[in-house]
N, C-alpha and C positions, 0 to 999 in steps of 0.2 A: 165855087163849084170844086173848085182845085184844092182849096185848102181841107173842102172835106174827106176828099180824094186822098190826099198827103194825111192827115191823121187817120184812115180808114189803112193806107197803107201800111203804117207804121203802127197800126193796134195789130195787125195779121203778125207784121214782124216781131212784135216782141212775144204776143199768144204763143209763134212756133219756136221762138227760141225758150219760153218755158217750157212747153209740153216735151221738147228734147228730153231736157234731166229728171224729167215724171216721167216717162215713159222709160228710160235707163232701169231709173227707181223700180217701178211697176216690173222689169222684165229682171231685175237682182231680185227682186222679194219671191216672184215666181219661180226664179230658178231655184231658192232656197229652199221656199216649199216642196217643190218635188222633190232635192236632194233628201231633206230629211223625209218624207217618203218614200223615196228609195230605200234609204238607210232602214227602216224598220219596218219594211211592207215583207221583205223575202221570207221563205219558209226557210229552215236551216237543218237540216239534220243533222241529229245529236245521237252520238254513242260516247256513252260515258261509265269507263268499267271501275269496282269498288272494292272496297272488305271492310269490315271490321264486326262489330260486335253489338248481338240480338238479346234482349233480356224484360223479364216482365217491368212493365212501365208502370210509373206511381201515378200517372195523369189518368182516370177513367173518363172514355170517350159516354158512357153512359147508356150503350148497347145491352141490351138483355142478352141473358145468358152468353155469356161473351167472355174472354180475357183480354188484358189491356197489353199490347207489346210496342216495346221500345227498340228503336234503330239508331247506333251513330257509327255512320260509316263515311270512310276517307275514297278520295280517288281523282282520276282525271277523266280527259276524252277532249274532245271538242271544243265544249266550251273553260275549258280550263281545269287546274286542278279547285278540290271542292272539298268542302265538308257539308254531311244532309246528317239532320236526324228527323225521325219519322217516329209517329204513336198510331198504331192499328188497332184495331177491333177484329178481334179473331172467336170465330162461333163456336162454343164446349159443345153443337151437337154434329158429327158425324154427316157430312151431305153428300152428292154423287156427283163422278165429272166422268166422262168417256176417256178421258185420260188418264185418269186415276183409277182405276180398275182390275188391279190384281188383287189377292186372296189374301194378302198379306199390308196392300196398300190402307192410307186412313183418308179422308178429301175434308177438309176444313174450307168452309168458304170467310172471307173477310168483308166485313159489313161497311166497315168504315174508316176513314182514317186522314190525314195526314200531313205535311210537314215542312222545311224550308230548309233550300241546301242554299250555304255559302261559301260563292267562291274566291278566287285568287285576290282579286280586287277589289272586295268586300261589298261586291253585288249579291243581290238578295232574290232566289226562286221560290215562288210561293206555288206547292201541288195541292192538290184536294185529289184523294184516294174514289176513284167511278167505282171501282172492282176487282176483284181478284180473289186468289182460292189458294191453299197450301196441299201438297200431296204429301204423305206421310209414310215414308216406308218403314213400317214397322221390325222387320229382319236389321233393316241396315242402320236405322235411328237417322237417314237422311231427309229433308223436306228438301222441295223445291214447288216454290214458291214464284208465282205468276199473279204480278199485278198492275193495273191502268190506274193513271194519276192523268189529272187535266192539269194545264199549268194556270194560274190565276193571277197572272203579273208577278211583281216581288219591286224593288229597289235599282236602281243605279242603271246598267244593261237591259234590264230586264220588268224596267217598269210599266211594257208597254206589252208585256210578252205574254204568248198564248200557244195554246195542243196540245201534245197526249205525249204524256213518254209512258212507254212500259220496263215493269222491274219484272229481270228475272232473277233469281235468286236459289244458290243452295247454301242451306244450314245444316249444322253438325252440332248437337250439344257437346258440350267441355266439361260443366259443371252441372252435379246432382245436389239434392239436400238428403239429410238421412232415411228418407223415404223412399228415394231413387223420384223424384220430382227435378228435370230441368229446370235449373235459374238461368245460365249461363251457354250462349250461342255463338259458334264463329261463323260469318257469312261472307260469302263473294257471289258477284255477281255483276251485273249491266245494266242500264239505263238506256234504253234506243226508244227511238220518234223523231218528228219533228217540230220546232219552235217557232213560231213567226215572232215579229215586232222585238229582235235583239238588237240592241243597239252597237254600232262595230267600236270592235276593242282591237285597235290600234297595238298595244302593248302584249295583245295575249299572248302566253308563252306556245312553244312549236305544240302541237297535237299529239298526242301520245297514243304508240302503235299499239 
């Protein structure tokens, strides 16, 4: 009987000694999972200023009764320095908007589009246009555009990214063809919103003021 008691005691001690490292391993794994979840879960307020060029895009989004605009912008902000390329399908038929209702205003709806941001560390952020419109003042020639983009992931820091960005842009024609049709526009503006699922970037440069 004593022999069984000794064996049982030894087995209990052996199991206890094995469970210690297993518990520590499980705790370490849980801590790592929670750390990764925390790194990706927070919403990050975003503000990105940009400037660049807009012109007619060779890409055709195949939206009826539209013209295709191409944008090439560069800038910086809370996510770092970036370049972005966008393609947008803009209606050729005038629409209506309560914020673009003066006698010399022309409102055009943006029907489709999207693009890719490339940031300083090589990470890519993909966006898809969900709605937008351009208010063109026929007297000054200036256009004020407001567009909303859904964030659809990317690579690097933005592999798990989601959220929404609003682009506000001021556009002015700088080059015209022989018939007076505008060909190239200068553009300035910003993107604001919130993006979640962004991995930490310890090497990110200081935010642009």
